[in-house]
C-alpha positions in Angstrom: 20.9 -13.5 24.1 18.9 -10.6 22.7 18.1 -10.5 19.0 20.5 -8.0 17.3 17.6 -6.9 15.0 16.0 -5.2 18.0 18.8 -2.6 18.0 18.6 -1.6 14.3 17.2 1.8 13.5 14.2 2.0 11.3 14.6 4.6 8.6 14.1 5.6 4.9 16.3 7.5 2.6 14.4 10.1 0.6 16.3 12.1 -1.9 19.5 11.5 0.0 18.1 12.4 3.5 17.8 9.8 6.2 14.3 9.9 7.8 13.6 8.0 11.0 10.4 5.9 11.0 8.1 5.7 14.1 6.1 2.6 15.1 2.6 2.5 13.5 -0.7 2.6 15.5 -3.1 -0.3 15.7 -5.5 0.9 13.0 -2.6 1.1 10.6 -1.5 -2.5 11.4 -5.0 -3.9 11.2 -5.5 -2.3 7.7 -2.2 -3.8 6.5 -2.9 -7.2 8.0 -6.3 -7.4 6.3 -5.1 -6.2 2.9 -2.0 -8.3 3.1 -4.1 -11.4 3.8 -6.5 -10.7 0.9 -3.8 -10.1 -1.7 -1.5 -12.7 -0.1 -4.2 -15.4 -0.3 -4.7 -14.5 -4.0 -1.0 -14.7 -4.9 -0.5 -18.0 -3.0 -3.6 -19.6 -4.7 -2.5 -18.4 -8.2 1.3 -18.8 -7.5 1.8 -15.4 -9.1 3.8 -13.3 -6.7 4.8 -12.2 -3.2 3.3 -9.8 -0.6 5.5 -8.1 2.0 3.9 -6.1 4.9 5.6 -3.3 6.8 9.3 -2.8 7.4 10.8 -4.3 4.3 13.6 -2.2 2.7 13.0 -1.4 -1.0 16.2 -0.1 -2.7 15.1 1.8 -5.8 17.4 2.2 -8.8 17.5 6.0 -8.2 19.1 5.6 -4.8 16.0 6.1 -2.6 15.4 3.6 0.1 11.8 3.2 1.3 9.9 1.0 3.7 6.5 0.9 2.1 3.6 -0.3 4.2 2.8 -3.1 1.8 4.8 -4.3 -1.2 3.6 -6.7 -4.0 6.0 -8.3 -6.4 4.8 -10.4 -9.3 6.3 -13.8 -9.9 8.0 -12.7 -13.1 9.8 -9.9 -11.2 11.1 -12.1 -8.4 14.7 -11.4 -9.4 14.5 -8.2 -7.4 14.1 -10.1 -4.1 17.1 -10.9 -2.0 15.6 -13.5 0.4 18.4 -12.9 2.9 18.1 -9.1 2.7 15.9 -6.6 1.0 14.2 -5.7 -2.3 16.6 -4.3 -4.9 14.5 -2.9 -7.8 11.0 -1.7 -8.5 8.0 -3.6 -6.9 4.9 -3.9 -9.0 2.6 -2.5 -6.4 3.1 -0.3 -3.3 0.6 0.6 -0.6 1.0 3.4 2.0 -1.3 4.0 4.9 -1.5 7.7 5.8 -0.5 8.8 9.3 -0.2 12.3 10.6 3.6 12.2 10.4 3.9 10.7 6.9 0.8 12.1 5.1 2.6 14.9 3.2 5.4 12.6 2.0 3.1 9.8 1.0 0.9 12.1 -1.1 3.7 14.1 -2.8 7.4 13.1 -2.6 7.0 9.3 -2.3 4.2 9.3 -4.9 6.5 11.1 -7.3 9.4 8.8 -6.6 7.2 5.7 -7.0 6.0 7.1 -10.4 9.5 8.0 -11.7 10.8 4.5 -10.8 8.0 2.8 -12.6 5.9 1.3 -9.8 2.8 0.0 -11.7 0.2 0.6 -9.0 0.1 2.8 -5.9 -2.6 2.7 -3.2 -2.9 5.5 -0.6 -5.1 4.5 2.3 -6.6 7.1 4.6 -7.7 5.4 7.8 -9.7 8.5 9.0 -11.7 8.9 5.9 -11.9 5.1 5.4 -10.8 5.8 1.8 -8.4 4.2 -0.7 -7.0 6.2 -3.6 -5.7 4.1 -6.4 -3.1 5.2 -9.0 -2.2 3.2 -12.0 1.0 3.9 -14.1 0.1 4.6 -17.7 2.7 5.8 -20.2 5.1 6.6 -17.3 2.6 8.7 -15.3 0.2 7.9 -12.5 -3.4 8.2 -13.4 -6.0 8.4 -10.6 -8.1 5.2 -11.0 -10.6 6.2 -8.4 -11.4 6.8 -4.7 -13.0 3.9 -2.9 -14.8 4.6 0.4 -16.4 2.7 3.3 -19.6 4.4 4.6 -21.1 3.8 8.0 -24.8 2.9 8.1 -25.7 6.5 9.0 -23.5 8.0 6.3 -25.1 5.6 3.7 -28.6 6.7 4.7 -27.7 10.3 4.0 -26.6 9.6 0.4 -29.0 10.1 -2.5 -29.8 7.2 -4.8 -27.6 8.8 -7.5 -24.7 9.1 -5.0 -25.1 5.5 -3.9 -25.0 4.3 -7.5 -21.6 6.1 -7.9 -20.0 4.6 -4.8 -17.1 2.3 -5.6 -16.9 -0.4 -3.0 -14.6 -3.0 -4.7 -11.1 -2.4 -5.9 -9.7 -4.3 -8.8 -6.0 -4.9 -8.3 -4.6 -3.6 -11.6 -1.5 -5.7 -11.7 -3.5 -9.0 -11.5 -6.1 -10.3 -13.8 -8.9 -11.1 -11.4 -8.0 -10.0 -7.9 -10.7 -7.8 -6.2 -10.6 -6.2 -2.7 -13.7 -5.1 -1.0 -13.2 -1.8 0.8 -15.3 -3.0 3.7 -12.8 -5.8 4.3 -9.9 -3.4 4.5 -11.6 -1.4 7.3 -13.2 -4.2 9.2 -11.1 -4.2 12.4 -11.1 -1.2 14.6 -13.8 0.5 12.5 -17.0 -1.1 13.9 -20.0 1.1 13.8 
């Protein structure tokens, strides 16, 4: 007998409108797998939270329903997890990987909704630029914490010493005390030089 889950539609509800979700390409999946493993290994070792990749329903208090690409919930907020269903509440951290079809929503509408609901940390990953933009919630508003980039060997050679010194290649996960992610690790599969 076929699994009934194969027949469920994948969608989000954004400001009352039902939006269908398409399947993600391989580079998207590889980024999420790597990042999920890094943060997941950290939360397992520290017993401090949970990491959920792709296709998990998050029901926000304002009525929006999103399927973020990656969701992190700290241990002290585990009450929002319905282990036989979805997440009902505000995750501590959300990650979205840009695609051509979701780029505008991820950078504007979804960012605004994550902010207004109180998501503490929001990462936007651009697979084409090999860049991660990190936003931290401070006093109810997202502040841009920085842009983190992966450079190819040729691109690196073109940078001045001053530009090289300014490059941010490691991201401190703001919701945890000592979790650090190397940008090169996020873009290591499907991005070989």
